[in-house]
N, C-alpha and C positions, 0 to 999 in steps of 0.2 A: 686441271689442277693449278692452283695459284702458288707461285713462289714468292718468298719475301723479297721486298725491294732492297737490293744491295746498295743503292745509292744513299739511303738514310743511315745505314750502319756500315762502317768501313770494316772489312775483315781484319782481324788481328787487334783491333782497338776495343778495349773493355773499359767500362766506367761510366760515370754520369757526365752529361753535358753541363756547360756553365749555366744555362738557363734552368736546368733541373736543380742544380745546387742553390742558385739564388732563390728559387721558388721555395725550396725546403727550408732554407734559413729564414726567409720572410714569414713563412707559416709558423715556425717555431718562435720567432720574435713576437708575432701577434698573440700567440697563446701565452707567452710569458708576460706580455704587457697586460693581459686580462687577468692573469692568475696572481701576480705578485701582490697587488693591493689586498686581495682576499687572504693570502698567506700572512701578511703583516697584521691584518685585523684579527685573524684567528689567534695569533701569538699574543697580541695585546689582551684579547678577551680571556685567554687562558691564564695570563699573569694576574689579571683582575680577579678571576675566580679563585685562584690560589690565595691571594691576599684576603679575600672575603672568608674563605674556609679557615685560614689561620686566625683571623679576627674572631670567628665563632669558636675556634678552639681555645682562644684566650678567655672568651666569655665562660666557657665550660670550666676552664681551670680556675677562674675566680669563684664560680659556684662550688667547686670542689674544695677550694681553699677555705671558703666560709663554712662549709659543712664540716670539714675536718677540725677547724679550730673553734667552732661555735660562733654564732652571730656577733655577740658582744665582744668577744676576744678578737675576732677577725677585724671588726670595725675599729677597735682601738689600735691594733697593730698597723692597719692600713692608713690611718690618718697621719698626716705629717710627712709621708714618704713621697719621694719624687717618682717619676715615671719608671726609671731604671730600677729603683728599689722595689717598686711594685711588681715589675717583671720578675725580679729575683725571687720575690715571695711566691709567685704562682708557678715558677719554672718547674718545681718538682711534680707538678700536676700535668705537665705537658710531656708527651712522648717525643724523644729525640730532639729536645729543644736546645738550640745553641746558647752560648753563655751571654750573649747580648741581644737586646731587643732589635737593634739595627740588623743583626745577622738573621733574625727570625723573619723579618719582612723587608728584604732589600727593595728599594724604590718606593716604599710606602712608609708611612709613620703611623704610630698608634698612640693615642692618649687614653690612659686609664681614667675611669671616673674617680672623682675626689672622695666619694664615700661608697660604701658597699651596702647602704641601707635598703634601697628598693631594687637591688640587682640591676643596675644600669649596665648598658653595653659599653664596650670600648668604642672609641671614635676612630675611624679609619680615614687617613688623609693621603692624598697623592699630590705632590707639588703645592702644598698649601691649601688645596681644595678638599673639603670634607666630602667623602663618598657616603651617601645614605644607602646602606645595604640592608 
């Protein structure tokens, strides 16, 4: 029968050795070093996908606006308005829309088309760069 070596573990002492603790912290550090860039990328991708989804919702709201008012009437009312006024015009056709366009897409900007003639899409920008979605 073999007995455990009493020289490696001192009786009455419980816990991890310094080497075991340093090894565990090192392994956790390596895992975090590899995981953090992926977590950041997932967050950025989800923000972009939200912006694209909201831009598409604005496209659908413009279509609903044009359908509710009629093509000629909607085109007449749309012309000559600025971006914020156009958002106010389509806001009733958006579910849970905030009062301002900047609150609808934080971090991104939207430019509505100048005319509603051929049902153009809104243009989505991030930091001055247009995102082709």
